[in-house]
C-alpha positions, -999 to 999 in steps of 0.1 A, spaced: -416 334 582 -388 312 592 -359 314 568 -336 284 571 -301 289 561 -283 260 545 -247 257 553 -223 238 532 -196 216 548 -165 229 531 -135 206 536 -104 223 549 -78 230 522 -53 202 516 -19 214 529 7 216 502 38 195 507 70 213 514 98 216 489 118 189 506 88 166 507 82 172 470 118 164 463 115 131 482 83 123 464 100 129 430 128 105 440 102 79 451 116 76 486 90 89 510 93 62 537 122 49 557 120 15 540 120 31 505 150 52 514 169 22 527 160 2 496 170 31 474 204 34 492 211 -3 490 202 -4 453 223 26 445 252 12 465 250 -21 448 252 -4 414 281 17 425 299 -13 440 295 -32 407 311 -3 388 339 -2 414 346 -39 411 346 -37 373 370 -8 374 393 -25 398 395 -56 376 402 -35 346 430 -15 364 445 -47 377 446 -64 343 459 -33 326 487 -28 351 499 -64 350 495 -65 312 516 -34 308 544 -51 328 543 -81 305 540 -63 272 569 -40 280 592 -71 282 577 -89 252 602 -93 224 575 -101 198 543 -84 187 517 -91 214 488 -91 189 503 -109 159 530 -133 172 523 -170 167 543 -181 197 540 -184 235 574 -188 252 577 -167 283 608 -185 295 630 -171 269 652 -140 277 636 -118 265 602 -135 264 583 -139 231 546 -143 232 514 -132 213 477 -137 213 469 -141 176 463 -179 178 444 -176 211 421 -148 197 414 -168 165 407 -200 184 384 -183 210 364 -165 183 361 -194 159 351 -220 186 325 -195 200 310 -189 165 307 -226 159 290 -231 193 266 -202 186 257 -215 151 248 -249 165 232 -239 199 210 -209 191 187 -225 165 183 -256 186 178 -237 218 151 -215 202 134 -246 187 134 -263 221 120 -232 238 92 -229 212 84 -267 216 81 -264 254 59 -233 253 37 -238 222 37 -274 210 44 -299 238 17 -310 263 21 -295 297 36 -326 313 60 -333 285 70 -297 283 77 -297 321 98 -329 317 119 -314 289 124 -282 308 135 -302 339 161 -320 318 174 -288 303 177 -273 338 197 -304 348 221 -298 319 227 -263 332 238 -276 366 264 -300 352 300 -288 361 322 -279 331 349 -305 341 322 -332 337 314 -319 303 352 -320 295 355 -356 307 325 -366 287 339 -348 257 373 -365 259 359 -400 266 327 -401 245 324 -371 221 360 -372 206 359 -409 196 325 -405 180 335 -375 160 356 -397 137 327 -406 115 315 -371 111 350 -358 103 354 -385 76 320 -376 61 329 -339 61 363 -346 45 347 -368 18 321 -343 7 334 -309 17 372 -315 20 377 -296 -12 368 -263 6 399 -267 28 379 -258 59 367 -294 63 398 -312 51 411 -339 75 444 -357 76 431 -386 98 445 -374 131 426 -374 164 395 -353 162 407 -329 190 401 -298 169 382 -266 169 351 -282 155 350 -307 184 354 -278 208 326 -259 192 303 -289 194 311 -294 231 306 -256 238 273 -257 220 260 -284 243 272 -264 273 255 -231 264 223 -248 251 206 -248 286 213 -211 292 199 -199 258 169 -223 261 159 -213 296 160 -176 289 142 -179 256 116 -201 271 107 -175 298 106 -148 272 82 -167 249 60 -173 279 55 -136 283 39 -131 249 5 -115 255 -22 -141 250 -44 -117 230 -17 -114 203 -18 -151 197 -56 -152 199 -59 -124 174 -36 -141 149 -56 -174 153 -88 -154 148 -75 -141 115 -69 -177 104 -32 -180 110 -17 -215 115 4 -224 145 36 -216 127 23 -183 114 13 -173 150 49 -181 161 64 -162 132 41 -131 134 35 -128 172 59 -149 192 92 -144 175 89 -106 170 79 -102 207 108 -123 219 135 -111 195 153 -89 221 151 -117 247 166 -143 224 195 -119 216 201 -114 253 200 -151 259 224 -157 230 248 -132 245 247 -149 278 256 -182 261 283 -165 241 298 -152 273 301 -187 287 316 -200 254 342 -173 253 354 -180 289 350 -217 291 382 -233 305 384 -269 317 361 -284 291 382 -269 263 415 -278 279 403 -314 283 392 -319 246 416 -297 226 451 -306 214 466 -271 215 494 -256 195 504 -221 185 494 -221 148 463 -211 129 450 -240 108 427 -234 78 409 -266 85 385 -269 115 390 -307 116 428 -310 122 441 -308 158 456 -276 170 448 -240 180 440 -227 214 418 -203 234 425 -177 260 409 -195 289 424 -229 279 459 -214 276 456 -197 310 444 -228 327 471 -251 312 501 -228 317 494 -208 349 506 -234 374 541 -237 358 545 -201 347 571 -178 362 564 -142 374 568 -129 339 547 -158 325 519 -150 349 519 -114 338 517 -125 302 488 -148 309 471 -118 327 477 -98 296 459 -124 275 431 -123 301 429 -85 295 423 -92 258 395 -116 266 381 -91 290 380 -65 263 364 -89 237 337 -98 262 329 -61 269 328 -54 231 305 -83 225 281 -73 253 282 -37 242 273 -47 206 245 -68 220 230 -39 239 232 -17 208 214 -44 187 187 -48 214 181 -11 217 178 -7 179 154 -35 176 133 -27 207 110 -4 187 101 -32 164 95 -57 192 60 -69 201 69 -59 237 61 -23 228 28 -31 211 
């Protein structure tokens, strides 16, 4: 009797990667292209840190030279006169004006920008939404000097009626009292800055709202939610972190805006209780208006004020990152 033997085709054992190969796999760079891209990405990140450190060192060094010669208190003096011997200057007025004008701009721009983004993504027909988005993109491309000229020639004359109305009904607060002067004030600057940062916040918020999972909205609609309830329960929670990031981008531009503010504002070195009366100043506006005529010590003083603006910007962005990280666990993006 023939006995047939069955043989099984056993595949050869898979060779185990070497320790070096495992290390490269763990780092995600197994091919030459991956290693090149990894090196370029890492180098770009390191270069960014080096540039930021170089800027900080330069500003700190020049600021130390100026502050050592300052006869006043750099943080509290209401004066900027670098031509005196010894010079007297301080950033109290500049810090107040920069922060106040930026807060006004954010208070106006953020709600309008979010509303426009929601209209484009969830309410407007496709063609109308595309047209509105195109107009917003055009606003983002307008140079700041053009905004400044428009503000000086068009916005300032038309703010008289608003200032009169605010004075009549809210002048008793002191914040909106007006003595009838030219409306080249912090409120006008804030309105102009809000128009300038509106496209930035709108565009980023629009892209974030477009990333909302469709099934989240469909689930809400299936449960009987209205359009507004869908936005409130599904869209806004998902895009909260993105809206905060967009707002911080707009705030960064508002803090550092130069030519538009210098064109519209009538600066002085005093802090006014009213937002309607001319006066005040910002860091960027003061640097732009005084740099060309400043002496060596005056330029160092302006650089010192730039260091304060640099620190404020870093603090604002750091606070924004903390807020985003704390709210990320509640965001619909993690659902």
